[in-house]
C-alpha positions as CSV (number, residue, x, y, z in Angstrom):
1,X,-42.7,-12.3,-18.7
2,X,-40.1,-11.8,-16.2
3,X,-38.8,-14.4,-14.1
4,X,-39.3,-14.1,-10.8
5,X,-35.4,-13.8,-10.0
6,X,-35.7,-10.8,-12.8
7,X,-38.4,-9.4,-10.9
8,X,-36.7,-9.8,-7.5
9,X,-33.7,-7.9,-8.8
10,X,-35.9,-5.1,-9.8
11,X,-37.7,-4.7,-7.1
12,X,-34.9,-4.6,-4.6
13,X,-33.4,-2.3,-7.7
14,X,-36.3,0.2,-6.4
15,X,-35.7,-0.2,-2.8
16,X,-31.9,1.1,-3.4
17,X,-32.6,4.4,-4.8
18,X,-32.5,7.0,-2.4
19,X,-33.9,10.3,-2.2
20,X,-32.5,13.5,-2.7
21,X,-32.9,16.4,-0.5
22,X,-35.8,17.5,-3.1
23,X,-37.2,14.2,-3.1
24,X,-37.6,14.6,0.7
25,X,-39.3,18.1,0.4
26,X,-41.9,16.8,-2.0
27,X,-42.8,14.3,0.3
28,X,-42.9,16.5,3.3
29,X,-45.3,18.9,1.1
30,X,-42.8,22.2,0.6
31,X,-41.4,21.2,-2.7
32,X,-37.9,23.0,-4.4
33,X,-38.8,25.5,-6.6
34,X,-34.5,26.1,-7.4
35,X,-31.9,23.6,-6.8
36,X,-28.6,24.2,-7.3
37,X,-25.3,22.0,-7.0
38,X,-22.1,21.9,-8.6
39,X,-21.6,18.9,-6.5
40,X,-24.3,16.6,-7.4
41,X,-27.6,15.6,-8.5
42,X,-30.5,16.6,-5.7
43,X,-33.3,14.7,-6.7
44,X,-32.8,10.6,-7.0
45,X,-33.5,11.0,-10.7
46,X,-31.8,13.9,-11.9
47,X,-29.3,13.1,-14.8
48,X,-29.8,17.3,-16.1
49,X,-26.3,19.5,-16.3
50,X,-25.6,20.6,-13.0
51,X,-23.6,23.8,-14.3
52,X,-21.4,25.2,-17.1
53,X,-18.1,25.8,-17.3
54,X,-15.8,28.2,-19.6
55,X,-12.8,28.0,-21.2
56,X,-10.4,30.3,-20.9
57,X,-8.0,29.5,-23.5
58,X,-11.2,29.8,-26.2
59,X,-14.0,30.2,-24.6
60,X,-15.9,27.5,-25.3
61,X,-18.8,25.9,-22.8
62,X,-19.8,22.5,-21.6
63,X,-22.1,21.4,-19.6
64,X,-21.2,19.4,-16.8
65,X,-23.7,16.6,-15.6
66,X,-24.0,13.8,-12.7
67,X,-21.8,10.4,-13.1
68,X,-25.4,9.2,-12.7
69,X,-29.3,9.9,-12.1
70,X,-28.9,11.4,-8.5
71,X,-25.2,10.9,-8.4
72,X,-22.0,13.6,-8.4
73,X,-21.1,15.9,-11.0
74,X,-18.3,14.2,-13.8
75,X,-15.4,16.2,-12.6
76,X,-13.4,14.5,-15.2
77,X,-14.8,15.7,-17.6
78,X,-14.2,19.3,-15.8
79,X,-10.7,18.4,-15.9
80,X,-10.2,17.0,-19.4
81,X,-12.1,20.4,-20.7
82,X,-10.0,22.4,-18.6
83,X,-6.4,20.8,-18.9
84,X,-3.9,23.1,-19.5
85,X,-5.7,25.9,-19.3
86,X,-8.5,28.1,-17.0
87,X,-12.4,27.2,-16.5
88,X,-14.5,29.7,-14.8
89,X,-18.1,28.5,-13.9
90,X,-20.7,30.4,-16.2
91,X,-24.2,29.2,-15.1
92,X,-25.5,26.9,-12.3
93,X,-28.3,25.2,-13.4
94,X,-32.1,25.3,-11.6
95,X,-32.7,21.2,-11.5
96,X,-36.2,21.7,-11.2
97,X,-37.2,22.3,-14.5
98,X,-38.3,26.2,-13.7
99,X,-35.3,27.3,-15.3
100,X,-33.8,29.3,-12.4
101,X,-30.8,29.2,-13.3
102,X,-27.9,31.3,-11.7
103,X,-26.0,33.5,-14.6
104,X,-23.6,36.3,-13.8
105,X,-24.4,38.8,-11.4
106,X,-25.2,42.3,-13.4
107,X,-24.3,46.0,-10.9
108,X,-26.4,46.8,-8.5
109,X,-27.1,50.0,-5.6
110,X,-23.8,48.6,-4.6
111,X,-20.9,48.8,-6.6
112,X,-18.4,48.0,-4.1
113,X,-15.7,45.0,-5.8
114,X,-13.2,44.8,-7.8
115,X,-16.1,44.7,-10.8
116,X,-17.7,47.7,-9.6
117,X,-19.8,49.2,-12.2
118,X,-19.7,46.1,-14.5
119,X,-20.7,42.5,-14.2
120,X,-19.3,40.9,-11.0
121,X,-16.7,38.1,-11.7
122,X,-17.4,34.0,-12.2
123,X,-15.9,31.5,-10.2
124,X,-13.0,29.7,-11.3
125,X,-14.4,26.3,-11.7
126,X,-11.4,24.1,-9.8
127,X,-11.3,26.6,-6.6
128,X,-13.3,24.2,-4.6
129,X,-12.2,20.7,-4.9
130,X,-14.4,18.1,-2.3
131,X,-14.9,14.3,-2.3
132,X,-18.3,12.9,-2.0
133,X,-18.5,9.5,-0.9
134,X,-14.6,9.5,-2.4
135,X,-15.7,10.6,-5.9
136,X,-14.5,14.4,-6.3
137,X,-16.4,17.5,-7.3
138,X,-16.1,21.0,-6.9
139,X,-18.0,23.7,-5.4
140,X,-18.1,27.6,-6.0
141,X,-15.3,29.2,-4.4
142,X,-16.5,33.0,-3.9
143,X,-13.8,35.8,-3.8
144,X,-14.5,39.3,-2.8
145,X,-16.3,40.8,-6.6
146,X,-17.8,37.8,-7.9
147,X,-21.4,37.0,-8.0
148,X,-24.4,35.3,-9.5
149,X,-27.8,35.8,-10.0
150,X,-31.2,35.5,-11.8
151,X,-34.1,38.5,-11.6
152,X,-36.9,36.5,-13.7
153,X,-37.7,33.4,-11.6
154,X,-40.6,31.2,-11.3
155,X,-42.4,30.0,-8.6
156,X,-40.1,31.8,-6.4
157,X,-42.0,33.1,-3.2
158,X,-43.1,37.0,-3.0
159,X,-44.5,39.3,-0.5
160,X,-45.3,37.4,2.5
161,X,-45.1,33.8,0.7
162,X,-43.9,30.9,3.1
163,X,-40.5,29.3,2.3
164,X,-37.6,27.6,3.1
165,X,-33.8,27.3,2.2
166,X,-30.5,25.5,2.9
167,X,-27.0,25.4,1.8
168,X,-24.1,23.4,2.2
169,X,-20.8,25.7,2.6
170,X,-17.6,25.6,4.2
171,X,-17.1,26.6,7.5
172,X,-14.1,28.1,7.4
173,X,-14.3,30.3,4.4
174,X,-16.0,33.9,5.2
175,X,-15.2,37.5,6.0
176,X,-16.8,40.4,8.1
177,X,-18.0,42.1,4.8
178,X,-21.6,42.0,3.0
179,X,-22.9,39.6,2.2
180,X,-22.2,36.0,1.3
181,X,-25.8,35.2,0.6
182,X,-27.9,32.4,-1.1
183,X,-31.4,32.9,-1.4
184,X,-34.8,35.8,-2.2
185,X,-33.6,39.2,-3.1
186,X,-34.8,42.1,-5.1
187,X,-35.5,41.8,-8.8
188,X,-33.9,45.3,-9.3
189,X,-30.3,44.7,-7.8
190,X,-31.4,47.8,-5.5
191,X,-32.1,47.9,-1.9
192,X,-35.5,48.2,-2.0
193,X,-36.2,48.6,1.6
194,X,-36.2,46.5,4.9
195,X,-38.2,42.9,4.1
196,X,-37.2,42.7,0.6
197,X,-35.3,39.6,1.1
198,X,-35.0,36.4,2.7
199,X,-31.9,34.8,2.3
200,X,-29.0,32.8,4.5
201,X,-26.0,34.8,5.3
202,X,-22.9,33.2,6.3
203,X,-20.0,34.9,8.3
204,X,-19.5,37.2,11.0
205,X,-20.3,40.8,9.7
206,X,-23.4,42.5,11.4
207,X,-24.9,44.3,14.4
208,X,-27.2,41.1,15.1
209,X,-24.6,38.3,16.1
210,X,-24.6,35.1,17.6
211,X,-22.4,33.5,20.5
212,X,-18.8,34.1,20.1
213,X,-16.9,35.5,17.4
214,X,-18.6,33.9,14.8
215,X,-19.0,32.6,12.0
216,X,-22.8,32.4,12.3
217,X,-25.4,30.9,10.1
218,X,-27.7,34.3,9.9
219,X,-30.4,35.7,7.4
220,X,-30.1,38.6,5.4
221,X,-33.5,40.3,5.4
222,X,-32.3,43.3,3.8
223,X,-30.8,46.0,5.9
224,X,-30.1,43.9,9.0
225,X,-28.0,40.7,8.9
226,X,-30.1,38.8,12.1
227,X,-28.9,35.8,13.8
228,X,-32.4,35.4,15.6
229,X,-34.5,37.8,18.6
230,X,-34.6,41.4,18.2
231,X,-31.8,41.8,20.2
232,X,-27.8,42.5,19.5
233,X,-26.5,39.0,20.0
234,X,-28.1,35.6,20.0
235,X,-26.1,33.7,22.4
236,X,-28.3,30.7,21.2
237,X,-26.9,30.8,17.2
238,X,-22.9,29.1,17.6
239,X,-20.2,30.0,16.1
240,X,-19.5,28.0,13.4
241,X,-16.5,25.6,14.0
242,X,-16.8,22.4,11.1
243,X,-15.5,22.2,8.3
244,X,-18.2,22.0,6.0
245,X,-21.5,23.4,7.3
246,X,-25.6,23.1,6.7
247,X,-27.4,26.4,7.0
248,X,-31.2,26.5,7.0
249,X,-33.0,29.7,7.0
250,X,-37.2,29.1,6.9
251,X,-40.3,31.6,7.0
252,X,-44.0,31.9,6.5
253,X,-46.0,35.1,8.3
254,X,-45.5,36.5,11.7
255,X,-42.7,33.9,11.7
256,X,-39.5,32.6,10.7
257,X,-36.6,30.4,12.2
258,X,-33.0,29.8,11.8
259,X,-30.8,25.9,12.6
260,X,-27.5,25.0,11.1
261,X,-25.6,21.6,12.0
262,X,-22.2,20.3,10.5
263,X,-22.6,18.9,7.0
264,X,-20.4,15.8,7.9
265,X,-21.8,14.6,11.1
266,X,-24.7,14.8,13.6
267,X,-28.0,16.7,13.6
268,X,-29.5,20.0,12.7
269,X,-30.1,22.4,16.0
270,X,-32.6,25.4,16.0
271,X,-30.5,28.5,16.6
272,X,-33.8,30.5,16.8
273,X,-37.7,30.2,16.1
274,X,-40.3,32.9,16.9
275,X,-41.7,36.6,15.1
276,X,-40.4,38.6,12.8
277,X,-37.9,41.5,13.6
278,X,-39.4,44.7,14.3
279,X,-38.6,47.4,12.1
280,X,-40.4,46.9,8.8
281,X,-39.9,42.9,8.2
282,X,-43.7,42.0,8.9
283,X,-45.1,41.3,7.1
284,X,-42.2,40.9,4.6
285,X,-42.4,41.8,0.8
286,X,-39.8,39.7,-0.4
287,X,-39.3,39.8,-4.1
288,X,-38.4,36.7,-5.8
289,X,-35.0,37.0,-7.4
290,X,-32.4,34.3,-6.3
291,X,-28.7,35.4,-5.3
292,X,-25.6,33.7,-4.7
293,X,-22.4,35.1,-3.4
294,X,-23.9,38.8,-3.0
295,X,-26.7,40.9,-1.2
296,X,-29.9,42.1,-3.5
297,X,-28.3,45.4,-4.3
298,X,-24.9,43.4,-5.5
299,X,-23.0,44.3,-1.9
300,X,-20.1,41.8,-2.7
301,X,-17.4,42.2,-1.0
302,X,-17.9,38.9,1.1
303,X,-16.3,35.8,0.2
304,X,-17.4,31.9,0.9
305,X,-18.0,28.5,-0.6
306,X,-21.1,27.2,-2.0
307,X,-21.6,23.4,-2.4
308,X,-25.3,23.3,-2.9
309,X,-28.6,24.6,-1.7
310,X,-32.1,24.8,-2.4
311,X,-35.5,27.1,-2.4
312,X,-38.8,25.5,-1.2
313,X,-42.5,26.5,-1.9
314,X,-43.9,26.7,1.5
315,X,-42.4,26.4,5.4
316,X,-40.9,22.8,5.5
317,X,-41.3,21.2,8.9
318,X,-38.3,20.8,11.5
319,X,-38.9,16.7,10.4
320,X,-38.2,17.4,6.5
321,X,-35.5,19.7,6.9
322,X,-33.6,16.8,10.1
323,X,-34.1,14.2,6.8
324,X,-32.3,16.2,4.5
325,X,-29.5,16.7,7.2
326,X,-28.9,13.3,7.3
327,X,-28.9,12.7,3.1
328,X,-26.2,16.0,3.2
329,X,-24.3,13.9,6.3
330,X,-24.6,10.6,3.9
331,X,-23.1,12.2,1.0
332,X,-20.1,12.5,3.4
333,X,-18.4,15.6,2.0
334,X,-14.6,15.5,2.5
335,X,-11.7,17.6,1.4
336,X,-9.8,17.1,-1.4
337,X,-6.4,18.5,-2.8
338,X,-6.0,21.7,-4.2
339,X,-2.5,21.0,-5.4
340,X,-0.6,19.3,-8.8
341,X,2.2,19.1,-10.8
342,X,5.3,18.7,-9.7
343,X,6.0,19.0,-6.0
344,X,7.2,22.5,-4.3
345,X,8.8,21.7,-1.2
346,X,8.3,23.0,2.0
347,X,11.2,23.6,3.2
348,X,13.4,24.6,0.3
349,X,14.9,28.0,-1.1
350,X,13.6,28.2,-4.5
351,X,14.1,30.5,-7.3
352,X,11.5,30.7,-10.0
353,X,12.6,31.6,-13.8
354,X,10.0,32.2,-16.4
355,X,9.5,30.5,-19.5
356,X,7.8,32.6,-22.2
357,X,10.2,32.6,-24.9
358,X,11.1,36.5,-24.2
359,X,12.3,36.0,-20.9
360,X,14.0,33.2,-20.0
361,X,17.0,34.6,-18.9
362,X,14.5,36.6,-16.1
363,X,13.6,35.5,-12.9
364,X,10.4,36.6,-10.4
365,X,12.1,38.8,-8.1
366,X,11.5,41.9,-6.6
367,X,13.1,45.7,-6.0
368,X,12.4,46.8,-3.2
369,X,8.2,46.3,-2.1
370,X,7.3,45.8,-6.4
371,X,7.5,42.3,-7.4
372,X,9.2,42.1,-10.7
373,X,11.0,39.7,-13.5
374,X,14.7,40.6,-13.9
375,X,17.7,38.8,-15.9
376,X,19.7,36.7,-13.0
377,X,22.7,34.7,-13.8
378,X,25.7,32.9,-11.5
379,X,27.8,36.0,-12.4
380,X,24.9,38.6,-11.3
381,X,25.3,40.6,-8.0
382,X,24.9,39.1,-5.0
383,X,22.3,41.9,-4.0
384,X,20.0,40.8,-7.1
385,X,20.9,36.9,-6.5
386,X,19.4,37.4,-2.9
387,X,16.0,39.5,-4.6
388,X,15.6,36.5,-6.7
389,X,15.7,33.2,-4.5
390,X,12.9,32.6,-1.8
391,X,12.2,30.4,1.0
392,X,8.9,28.1,0.2
393,X,7.4,27.6,3.9
394,X,3.2,26.6,4.6
395,X,1.1,28.4,3.0
396,X,-0.1,31.0,5.4
397,X,-3.9,30.7,5.3
398,X,-3.5,27.0,3.8
399,X,-0.9,24.7,4.7
400,X,-1.8,22.4,2.2
401,X,-0.4,25.3,-0.5
402,X,2.8,27.8,0.2
403,X,4.1,31.0,0.7
404,X,7.2,32.6,-0.6
405,X,9.4,34.3,1.8
406,X,11.8,36.4,0.8
407,X,15.4,35.9,1.2
408,X,16.8,39.3,1.8
409,X,13.8,40.7,3.6
410,X,13.2,37.7,5.9
411,X,10.0,38.1,7.8
412,X,8.5,39.3,4.5
413,X,6.3,37.5,1.9
414,X,5.1,37.8,-1.9
415,X,1.8,38.6,-1.6
416,X,-1.0,40.2,-4.0
417,X,-3.2,43.9,-3.0
418,X,-5.7,44.6,-6.1
419,X,-3.9,42.3,-7.7
420,X,-0.4,43.3,-8.2
421,X,2.3,41.7,-6.1
422,X,4.3,42.9,-3.4
423,X,7.2,42.0,-1.1
424,X,5.7,43.2,2.5
425,X,6.1,41.9,5.9
426,X,3.1,39.6,7.8
427,X,1.4,41.7,9.9
428,X,-0.2,38.1,11.0
429,X,-3.8,39.6,9.7
430,X,-6.0,37.4,8.3
431,X,-6.4,39.1,5.3
432,X,-2.4,39.3,4.8
433,X,-2.3,35.3,5.3
434,X,-4.6,35.1,2.8
435,X,-3.2,37.3,-0.2
436,X,0.0,35.6,0.3
437,X,-0.7,32.1,-0.3
438,X,-0.7,30.5,-3.3
439,X,-1.4,26.5,-4.7
440,X,0.9,25.1,-6.8
441,X,-0.5,23.6,-9.8
442,X,1.0,21.6,-13.0
443,X,2.7,25.0,-15.7
444,X,-0.5,26.0,-17.8
445,X,2.5,25.7,-20.7
446,X,3.7,21.7,-20.1
447,X,6.2,23.9,-18.0
448,X,7.4,23.9,-14.1
449,X,4.3,25.0,-12.4
450,X,2.0,27.9,-12.0
451,X,1.2,29.3,-8.9
452,X,-2.9,29.8,-8.5
453,X,-4.1,32.5,-5.1
454,X,-5.7,30.7,-2.9
455,X,-8.4,33.4,-2.0
456,X,-8.4,34.6,-5.9
457,X,-8.4,31.6,-7.2
458,X,-9.2,32.8,-11.0
459,X,-6.0,34.4,-10.4
460,X,-2.2,33.6,-11.2
461,X,1.5,34.9,-10.5
462,X,2.2,36.1,-13.6
463,X,4.9,38.5,-15.4
464,X,3.5,41.2,-17.4
465,X,5.8,43.4,-19.3
466,X,8.6,42.3,-16.9
467,X,6.2,43.5,-13.6
468,X,4.3,40.7,-11.1
469,X,0.6,40.4,-11.2
470,X,-2.0,38.5,-9.9
471,X,-3.4,37.8,-12.8
472,X,-6.9,36.1,-14.6
473,X,-6.9,34.9,-18.0
474,X,-8.8,37.2,-20.3
475,X,-10.2,39.6,-17.4
476,X,-10.5,43.6,-17.4
477,X,-7.2,44.6,-17.0
478,X,-4.2,44.8,-19.4
479,X,-2.4,42.4,-17.8
480,X,-5.0,40.0,-17.2
481,X,-4.4,40.1,-21.1
482,X,-5.1,36.1,-22.5
483,X,-2.3,36.6,-25.1
484,X,1.1,34.9,-23.7
485,X,-1.0,34.0,-20.7
486,X,-0.3,30.2,-20.2
487,X,3.8,31.0,-20.5
488,X,4.0,33.8,-18.3
489,X,1.8,32.1,-16.2
490,X,4.4,29.2,-16.0
491,X,7.7,29.4,-14.1
492,X,10.2,26.5,-13.6
493,X,11.2,26.0,-9.7
494,X,15.1,25.7,-9.4
495,X,17.4,26.3,-6.6
496,X,17.9,29.7,-5.3
497,X,20.7,32.1,-6.5
498,X,21.5,32.7,-2.6
């Protein structure tokens, strides 16, 4: 027999168990039929795997689970497994027990991205660090050409059946291409017609826009990104300005809704609630596949970051969603550092020396617009010294990272385009700023620094056959070769030659 004090302690512990989002949906009569997150468990009792990562050095995989039941992901286990190499997220597990896991998306009707005609890319495992209540975790950073999918699902709404969805995303990472989605899509990766999708979309594409210039939380219903209503603009759907956004889309026969809010504070607001759009969207013909980061036909030119999301059976009430939003806010999403390793000081002038055994006298330089490595020494010509010298400035797309301005062509920066490195003049476009921003980390071979692309974080500045690339470890191109990858992407940062 337990003493009264022990029984009291057990009772108090039981009352302190915090319901997760899927516990809340179940209490509201609309249970989760898919639940995906790389940051935390979405059921209070969940202790299973959140996601799987695959290591670049040897292809080994491991699963990452929460630190405790209902808790935050064990980021330290990922960091240990991926030390001195690269990792990608290979599976995002479904926490409901229905095996609606998300894996590498196959090709589809829209062959648009870098992997056109083949499998989509996988997300870098460390591309989106955050903290939840002060504990480190990682989201899913999706560049163009990256996507996840499950075409053989269990329990996902089909036809005109009711469903709900929410997702927590990065409110600052987006573009105007199709389609950064999470939700219900076609089962054959083809565009099978209006009304065959019902997914959350985040970005500023589409003709049916919200207020301002975006980005907006909208719905991808196939052959249309809808902000609500039937006209060209829904001024009740606000542009998102928060770093973290909660996005909600739900639908039932003849009715659907969009809601959104700051995932770090405050409540949800309703951007639209009403009848389905005209033109083949009532009744809906949902097919029940699940997508992340892509459109239903594998349209894969969009970008965004996903932290957590669910799909439900039935049409959740606003009250249920409000309780889920309170749970998300209580998780206290916050930004975390993108950089590690030896300091690379903004305002300094530097040289970048290769560390591969063949090439330790070679430095990152440029000839015209082409970035390459060249043998440089104190006795080299002044022009060569200048071409191998760089100003370190704050990252043009993210001030925590860095950009490298050419010393001999001021106003021009190292940037990647089609995975090749160039020195180009800053045109002040969003794309240029992103392409020219690199995040330092400790050199993968233990020397100096490696410089990861901010907008394609699986790619690093690499020298290959004396030319400069933004290369992925073991990727599809010859310059992605795994052989000597760690050495080729590690550079010793020294004083500038000129």
